[in-house]
N, C-alpha and C positions, 0 to 999 in steps of 0.2 A: 439523498435519493428520494425521488417522488415515488411513493409506494404504489405498487400495482395490486390488483385484486388477487388475494391468495386463491389458488385454484386454477391459475393460468396453466394450461396443459403442459407446456414445455418451454424452456428458455430458447430464445432465438439467438443462435450464435452468429454474430455479425462478422464480416471479414476483419481480420486483425488490422490495426493501424500500421502503416509502413514505417513508423517513427522509431528512433532510438530513445532510450531513457537512461539518464544518469542520476542515480540515487545516492545522495550525500547525507550522512547522518552526523549530528553533533550531540554529544552527551554533556549537558551543562549542569543540571540539577534534577535528575529524575527522582521520583519518590523512593524513599528508603525501604518501606515495607508495604504499605497499602497501595492500591491502584490509582488513587486520585492525585492528579498533578496540581500542586499548589502554585499560586502566583509567586514569581521569584524575580528579584531585581536583576541578578546577573543574566538570567535568561532573556529578560526584556532588552538588556543592553546588546546581547548577542543577536537577537532578532533584528534590532535596529541596525546593527552593523552589517549584517548580511543583506537586509532589505535595501540598504543604501548601495550595495554592490551589484544587485541583480539587474538594474537597468543596463549596465555595461555588458553583462552576460547576454541579456535579451537582444541587444543591438547586434550581436554577432550573426553572420549570415546563415550559419548552420543551426541556429536555435529557433525553435518554433514557439516555445513558451517556458515559463518557470513558475513553480509554485513553492511558497515557503509555508511550512506547517509547524504548528506548536502542539505538542502532545497535551491531551486532556485526561486520558485514562490509559494506564499502563498495567495490565494484569501482571502480578508478580510471578511469572512462570520461569522456570529454569531454562536458560538458554535464549530467552527472549531478548531482542535488541533493547538497548536502554537509551535510545536517541530521543530526547525530548524536543529537539529541533531537527527538522528534515528539509532538505531542498531537493525537489524533483524537477529535473530539467529535461524537456522534450527536444530532441534534435530531428532534423529532416530525415535522417536514416540512422540505422544502428552504427554504420561505419563513420558517419559524421561526428559521432561522439568523440572519436579520437582527436579530431581537429579542435573540438571544444576543450578537451582536457589538456591539450598542449598550450592553451592560451593563458595569458597573464590574468585575464578576467576570472577564469575558472580557478586558477591556483590561489587567487586572493580570497576565495571563499573559505579555505581551510576545511576542517571537518574530515571525516573518514569516508572514502569511497566504498559504499556498500555493494553496489553492482552497476555494471553497464548492461542494459537489458533491451530486449525486443518484446513486442506485444504478441504473445502466443495465442491467446483466445480473448474474445470480447463479447459482452452483452451490453447493448446500448452505449450510451456516452456517460462517462464519469465526469460530468461537468460541474463547475462551481455553482453554489447557490448561497445566499446570505444565511449565516447561522448554521450551515450544514456541518455535520461531523463526517470525517473520512476515516475509513478503516484501511490500514495497511496490514494485511495478514501475511506473515512470513512462514513459509513452509520448509521444513527439512524433510528429506526423503532419500532413501538409498538408491532409488532409480528415478531419475528426473523425467524420463519419458513416460513411465507408468504413472508418475505423480500427476501429469497433465490429464491422463485418462481418468484418474480418480477424481480430480477437480471437476471434470465435466459432469461426472455422476453427482457430485455434491451440489453442483450448480442447479441441477434439476430440483433438488430439495429446497434450496434457498429461494428459488423462483416460486415454486408451487406452495410451499409451507409458510414462508415469511413474506413473500411479495417483493423480493429484491428485483430491481429493474435495470441495474447497471453493474458492470464488473469489467475491470481491465487487468488481465493476467500478464504479469511481467516475468519473463524467463531470462536469466543471465546468459551473456555470451560465454563466459568462462566456466569451464567444467568444475573448477575448484572453488566456486563461490560458496559463501557460508550458507546461503539459502537456495533451495532448488527452484523456488519461484516466490513471487510476492504478488498478492492480489490487492488491487486498489478498488475500493467501493465507496460510494457516497451514501451516507446514512443521515438524513435530516432528522430522524427521530432520536438520535443520540445514542451513546454507547450502552448505557444501562438498559434502555428500552430494547435495543437490538439483542443484547445478551439474554434478557429475560424472555424475549420471544422465542429464543432457542430452547432455553432450559425448561420451559413449561410443556414442551412437546416431547413425549417419550420417543418419537421417531428420530429426534436429534441424536439421542444416545445410541440408537441402533444403526441409523443410516450414516450419520456424519462421523461420530466418534468411532463407530465400528469400522467404517470404511477406511478412516485414517489409520486405525490400529492394524488392520489386516495388511496394509501396504507399508507398515513401518514408518509412517509419516507423523509429523507433529505440526500443529498449527499454533503460531505464536503471534497473537493479534496485538496491535497498538492502535489507539484511536487518537485522531488529530483534528484540529480545526485550522482553517487558513489564517495565517498571522497577518 
Protein backbone atom coordinates (compact mmCIF):
# COMPACT_ATOMS: atom_id res chain seq x y z
CA UNK A 1 0.00 0.00 0.00
CA UNK A 2 1.29 3.44 -0.79
CA UNK A 3 0.59 5.33 2.41
CA UNK A 4 -1.65 8.34 2.29
CA UNK A 5 -1.34 11.27 4.64
CA UNK A 6 -3.02 10.53 7.99
CA UNK A 7 -5.79 13.02 8.51
CA UNK A 8 -7.49 12.35 5.21
CA UNK A 9 -11.11 13.31 6.03
CA UNK A 10 -12.95 10.21 4.86
CA UNK A 11 -12.38 7.02 2.89
CA UNK A 12 -13.69 7.20 -0.63
CA UNK A 13 -15.68 4.04 -1.25
CA UNK A 14 -15.22 3.16 -4.88
CA UNK A 15 -17.78 1.07 -6.80
CA UNK A 16 -17.20 -2.62 -6.04
CA UNK A 17 -15.50 -4.65 -8.72
CA UNK A 18 -17.92 -6.93 -10.64
CA UNK A 19 -15.60 -9.92 -10.32
CA UNK A 20 -15.83 -13.20 -8.49
CA UNK A 21 -13.09 -14.41 -6.17
CA UNK A 22 -12.08 -17.98 -5.39
CA UNK A 23 -9.98 -18.23 -2.24
CA UNK A 24 -8.04 -21.49 -1.89
CA UNK A 25 -5.89 -22.19 1.17
CA UNK A 26 -3.17 -24.77 1.78
CA UNK A 27 -1.73 -25.51 5.22
CA UNK A 28 1.81 -26.82 4.67
CA UNK A 29 3.96 -25.84 7.65
CA UNK A 30 2.47 -22.90 9.56
CA UNK A 31 4.36 -21.76 12.68
CA UNK A 32 3.73 -23.80 15.80
CA UNK A 33 3.65 -21.07 18.45
CA UNK A 34 4.97 -17.68 17.44
CA UNK A 35 3.73 -15.59 14.52
CA UNK A 36 6.86 -15.58 12.34
CA UNK A 37 6.73 -17.92 9.34
CA UNK A 38 10.12 -19.54 8.77
CA UNK A 39 11.49 -20.69 5.45
CA UNK A 40 10.48 -24.29 4.77
CA UNK A 41 11.55 -26.73 2.06
CA UNK A 42 8.15 -28.43 1.78
CA UNK A 43 6.41 -25.07 1.43
CA UNK A 44 8.82 -24.06 -1.32
CA UNK A 45 8.02 -27.27 -3.17
CA UNK A 46 4.27 -26.71 -2.83
CA UNK A 47 4.62 -23.12 -4.05
CA UNK A 48 6.61 -24.31 -7.05
CA UNK A 49 4.04 -26.99 -7.87
CA UNK A 50 1.09 -24.61 -7.64
CA UNK A 51 2.96 -21.90 -9.50
CA UNK A 52 3.54 -24.30 -12.39
CA UNK A 53 -0.21 -25.02 -12.55
CA UNK A 54 -1.42 -21.42 -12.53
CA UNK A 55 -0.73 -20.61 -16.21
CA UNK A 56 -3.34 -23.20 -17.20
CA UNK A 57 -5.80 -21.65 -14.76
CA UNK A 58 -5.06 -18.15 -16.07
CA UNK A 59 -5.63 -19.30 -19.65
CA UNK A 60 -9.27 -20.12 -18.93
CA UNK A 61 -11.75 -17.59 -20.40
CA UNK A 62 -13.52 -16.94 -17.10
CA UNK A 63 -10.30 -16.08 -15.23
CA UNK A 64 -9.12 -12.48 -14.91
CA UNK A 65 -6.06 -13.02 -12.71
CA UNK A 66 -4.44 -15.29 -10.14
CA UNK A 67 -2.25 -14.49 -7.16
CA UNK A 68 -0.11 -16.95 -5.21
CA UNK A 69 0.67 -15.89 -1.64
CA UNK A 70 3.14 -17.17 0.94
CA UNK A 71 2.51 -16.31 4.59
CA UNK A 72 5.10 -14.21 6.43
CA UNK A 73 3.34 -13.45 9.74
CA UNK A 74 0.53 -15.45 11.34
CA UNK A 75 -0.65 -14.15 14.73
CA UNK A 76 -1.46 -17.18 16.93
CA UNK A 77 -5.13 -16.40 17.43
CA UNK A 78 -7.75 -19.00 18.27
CA UNK A 79 -9.83 -19.78 15.19
CA UNK A 80 -7.47 -18.03 12.79
CA UNK A 81 -6.82 -19.74 9.44
CA UNK A 82 -3.54 -21.65 9.23
CA UNK A 83 -2.98 -21.39 5.49
CA UNK A 84 0.66 -20.55 4.85
CA UNK A 85 -0.02 -20.85 1.11
CA UNK A 86 -2.98 -19.12 -0.55
CA UNK A 87 -4.26 -18.88 -4.11
CA UNK A 88 -6.68 -16.07 -4.90
CA UNK A 89 -8.32 -16.37 -8.31
CA UNK A 90 -10.32 -13.52 -9.82
CA UNK A 91 -13.07 -14.46 -12.28
CA UNK A 92 -15.06 -12.29 -14.68
CA UNK A 93 -18.13 -12.55 -12.42
CA UNK A 94 -19.17 -14.34 -9.22
CA UNK A 95 -21.16 -16.94 -11.18
CA UNK A 96 -18.21 -17.60 -13.51
CA UNK A 97 -16.41 -19.07 -10.51
CA UNK A 98 -18.60 -22.16 -10.92
CA UNK A 99 -17.18 -22.82 -14.39
CA UNK A 100 -13.67 -22.44 -13.03
CA UNK A 101 -14.22 -24.85 -10.15
CA UNK A 102 -15.62 -27.47 -12.53
CA UNK A 103 -12.41 -27.41 -14.57
CA UNK A 104 -9.52 -29.84 -14.43
CA UNK A 105 -7.08 -26.95 -14.12
CA UNK A 106 -8.70 -25.80 -10.89
CA UNK A 107 -9.02 -29.28 -9.38
CA UNK A 108 -5.31 -29.88 -9.98
CA UNK A 109 -4.48 -27.10 -7.52
CA UNK A 110 -5.73 -29.09 -4.54
CA UNK A 111 -6.01 -27.20 -1.28
CA UNK A 112 -9.14 -26.20 0.61
CA UNK A 113 -11.83 -23.94 -0.81
CA UNK A 114 -12.14 -21.22 1.81
CA UNK A 115 -14.80 -19.21 -0.02
CA UNK A 116 -16.26 -18.11 -3.31
CA UNK A 117 -16.83 -14.40 -2.92
CA UNK A 118 -17.85 -11.11 -4.44
CA UNK A 119 -16.46 -7.64 -3.80
CA UNK A 120 -18.82 -5.96 -1.33
CA UNK A 121 -16.89 -2.73 -0.65
CA UNK A 122 -13.72 -1.18 -2.04
CA UNK A 123 -11.26 1.62 -1.36
CA UNK A 124 -8.80 2.22 -4.20
CA UNK A 125 -6.97 -0.66 -5.84
CA UNK A 126 -5.26 -3.47 -3.96
CA UNK A 127 -2.64 -3.83 -6.68
CA UNK A 128 0.70 -5.59 -6.56
CA UNK A 129 3.98 -3.87 -5.79
CA UNK A 130 7.51 -5.23 -5.38
CA UNK A 131 8.19 -6.27 -1.80
CA UNK A 132 4.70 -5.43 -0.58
CA UNK A 133 3.02 -7.24 2.28
CA UNK A 134 -0.63 -8.20 1.93
CA UNK A 135 -3.11 -8.52 4.76
CA UNK A 136 -5.95 -10.99 4.53
CA UNK A 137 -8.12 -10.12 7.50
CA UNK A 138 -10.74 -12.78 8.19
CA UNK A 139 -13.84 -11.71 10.11
CA UNK A 140 -16.30 -13.85 12.01
CA UNK A 141 -19.66 -12.29 12.82
CA UNK A 142 -23.14 -13.38 13.94
CA UNK A 143 -24.75 -11.01 11.42
CA UNK A 144 -23.01 -10.71 8.05
CA UNK A 145 -25.00 -7.65 6.95
CA UNK A 146 -24.21 -5.75 10.13
CA UNK A 147 -20.58 -6.81 9.79
CA UNK A 148 -20.28 -4.84 6.55
CA UNK A 149 -21.68 -1.73 8.27
CA UNK A 150 -19.18 -2.16 11.11
CA UNK A 151 -16.37 -2.59 8.59
CA UNK A 152 -17.33 0.69 6.90
CA UNK A 153 -16.99 2.49 10.22
CA UNK A 154 -13.63 0.86 10.93
CA UNK A 155 -12.44 1.82 7.45
CA UNK A 156 -12.82 5.47 8.42
CA UNK A 157 -10.38 4.92 11.28
CA UNK A 158 -7.82 3.08 9.17
CA UNK A 159 -7.85 5.79 6.51
CA UNK A 160 -7.68 8.76 8.88
CA UNK A 161 -5.45 7.31 11.62
CA UNK A 162 -3.17 4.90 9.77
CA UNK A 163 -3.26 6.21 6.21
CA UNK A 164 -4.58 3.08 4.51
CA UNK A 165 -5.36 3.85 0.87
CA UNK A 166 -6.67 0.54 -0.45
CA UNK A 167 -9.00 -2.23 0.64
CA UNK A 168 -10.95 -4.96 -1.13
CA UNK A 169 -13.70 -6.45 1.02
CA UNK A 170 -14.73 -9.95 -0.06
CA UNK A 171 -18.06 -11.38 1.03
CA UNK A 172 -18.80 -15.07 0.48
CA UNK A 173 -21.71 -16.25 -1.64
CA UNK A 174 -22.55 -19.05 0.79
CA UNK A 175 -24.33 -18.22 4.04
CA UNK A 176 -22.55 -21.07 5.83
CA UNK A 177 -19.02 -19.91 5.02
CA UNK A 178 -16.51 -20.03 7.88
CA UNK A 179 -15.85 -16.30 7.64
CA UNK A 180 -18.43 -13.54 7.22
CA UNK A 181 -15.96 -11.59 5.08
CA UNK A 182 -12.28 -11.29 4.23
CA UNK A 183 -10.54 -7.97 3.71
CA UNK A 184 -7.54 -7.78 1.36
CA UNK A 185 -5.16 -4.84 1.87
CA UNK A 186 -1.74 -3.99 0.48
CA UNK A 187 0.76 -2.97 3.19
CA UNK A 188 4.21 -2.06 1.82
CA UNK A 189 5.34 -1.10 5.32
CA UNK A 190 5.19 -4.70 6.52
CA UNK A 191 3.18 -6.57 9.13
CA UNK A 192 4.98 -5.44 12.29
CA UNK A 193 4.97 -1.78 11.30
CA UNK A 194 1.25 -1.97 10.53
CA UNK A 195 0.41 -3.66 13.83
CA UNK A 196 2.50 -1.23 15.87
CA UNK A 197 0.83 1.72 14.14
CA UNK A 198 -2.46 0.41 15.53
CA UNK A 199 -1.33 -0.50 19.04
CA UNK A 200 0.30 2.86 19.84
CA UNK A 201 -3.01 4.65 19.28
CA UNK A 202 -5.51 4.51 22.17
CA UNK A 203 -8.31 5.10 19.67
CA UNK A 204 -7.57 1.67 18.17
CA UNK A 205 -8.76 -0.03 21.34
CA UNK A 206 -11.83 2.18 21.66
CA UNK A 207 -12.90 2.47 18.04
CA UNK A 208 -11.69 -0.73 16.39
CA UNK A 209 -11.65 -3.34 19.11
CA UNK A 210 -14.66 -1.78 20.80
CA UNK A 211 -16.62 -1.73 17.54
CA UNK A 212 -15.82 -5.36 16.82
CA UNK A 213 -16.69 -6.42 20.34
CA UNK A 214 -20.04 -4.64 20.34
CA UNK A 215 -21.01 -6.45 17.12
CA UNK A 216 -19.80 -9.85 18.36
CA UNK A 217 -17.14 -9.89 15.64
CA UNK A 218 -13.56 -11.14 15.58
CA UNK A 219 -10.74 -10.10 13.25
CA UNK A 220 -8.26 -12.85 12.38
CA UNK A 221 -5.39 -11.37 10.35
CA UNK A 222 -2.75 -13.24 8.36
CA UNK A 223 0.01 -11.44 6.46
CA UNK A 224 1.39 -12.62 3.13
CA UNK A 225 3.80 -11.75 0.36
CA UNK A 226 3.43 -12.64 -3.27
CA UNK A 227 5.26 -15.88 -4.01
